[in-house]
C-alpha atoms as a printed R data frame, in Angstrom:
   type eleno elety resid chain resno       x       y      z
1  ATOM     1    CA   MET     A     1 113.233 104.957 88.925
2  ATOM     2    CA   ASN     A     2 110.801 103.559 91.501
3  ATOM     3    CA   LEU     A     3 109.469 101.116 89.202
4  ATOM     4    CA   TRP     A     4 113.406 100.019 88.855
5  ATOM     5    CA   ARG     A     5 113.242  99.957 92.772
6  ATOM     6    CA   SER     A     6 110.667  97.847 93.486
7  ATOM     7    CA   ALA     A     7 111.416  95.145 90.817
8  ATOM     8    CA   ARG     A     8 115.369  94.530 92.565
9  ATOM     9    CA   ASP     A     9 114.045  94.810 95.570
10 ATOM    10    CA   GLN     A    10 111.568  92.535 94.242
11 ATOM    11    CA   GLY     A    11 114.327  90.177 92.391
12 ATOM    12    CA   GLN     A    12 112.676  90.847 89.137
13 ATOM    13    CA   THR     A    13 114.120  92.732 85.967
14 ATOM    14    CA   LEU     A    14 112.212  95.669 83.992
15 ATOM    15    CA   SER     A    15 110.814  94.676 80.685
16 ATOM    16    CA   ARG     A    16 112.458  95.065 77.686
17 ATOM    17    CA   GLU     A    17 110.759  98.044 77.461
18 ATOM    18    CA   GLN     A    18 111.068  99.468 81.262
19 ATOM    19    CA   GLN     A    19 115.413  99.264 80.608
20 ATOM    20    CA   SER     A    20 115.085 100.412 77.558
21 ATOM    21    CA   GLU     A    21 114.124 103.738 78.262
22 ATOM    22    CA   LEU     A    22 115.692 103.537 81.758
23 ATOM    23    CA   ASP     A    23 119.282 103.588 79.968
24 ATOM    24    CA   SER     A    24 117.982 106.561 78.088
25 ATOM    25    CA   LEU     A    25 117.413 108.251 80.460
26 ATOM    26    CA   VAL     A    26 120.671 107.628 82.508
27 ATOM    27    CA   GLU     A    27 122.483 107.871 79.194
28 ATOM    28    CA   VAL     A    28 121.066 111.797 79.293
29 ATOM    29    CA   GLU     A    29 121.809 112.637 82.049
30 ATOM    30    CA   LEU     A    30 125.148 111.217 82.592
31 ATOM    31    CA   LYS     A    31 125.788 113.825 79.105
32 ATOM    32    CA   ALA     A    32 124.158 116.793 81.290
33 ATOM    33    CA   THR     A    33 125.912 116.169 83.711
34 ATOM    34    CA   THR     A    34 129.332 115.676 81.546
35 ATOM    35    CA   ALA     A    35 128.324 119.721 79.951
36 ATOM    36    CA   ARG     A    36 127.675 120.794 83.372
37 ATOM    37    CA   THR     A    37 131.221 119.488 85.328
38 ATOM    38    CA   ALA     A    38 133.093 120.715 81.540
39 ATOM    39    CA   ILE     A    39 131.500 124.271 82.232
40 ATOM    40    CA   LEU     A    40 132.111 124.929 85.969
41 ATOM    41    CA   LEU     A    41 135.940 123.523 85.647
42 ATOM    42    CA   GLN     A    42 135.957 126.415 82.379
43 ATOM    43    CA   GLN     A    43 134.721 129.072 85.065
44 ATOM    44    CA   LYS     A    44 136.832 127.639 87.868
45 ATOM    45    CA   HIS     A    45 139.966 127.903 85.601
46 ATOM    46    CA   ARG     A    46 138.791 131.695 83.862
47 ATOM    47    CA   SER     A    47 138.631 132.369 87.246
48 ATOM    48    CA   CYS     A    48 142.032 131.697 88.454
49 ATOM    49    CA   LYS     A    49 143.504 133.007 85.057
50 ATOM    50    CA   GLU     A    50 141.957 136.666 86.465
51 ATOM    51    CA   ILE     A    51 143.080 136.170 89.864
52 ATOM    52    CA   LYS     A    52 146.331 135.344 88.920
53 ATOM    53    CA   THR     A    53 146.716 137.944 86.093
54 ATOM    54    CA   GLY     A    54 144.671 140.181 87.615
C-alpha cells in the first residue's frame, strides 16, 4: 500500500506486476473480511435466538 500511495501522490501508476499483486491482496482481504462478517452475524443471530428462547 505504501508503494501505491507513493505512486499515487506522485501522479504515477504501479507496474502491471505490482498492480496485479496489490489487486490480489485486496481480493484476499475482501474475502477474509466477508468471512469474518458472516461469522459475526451468525454468532449474533445465535445469541438473539438464545435470548428469545432462554
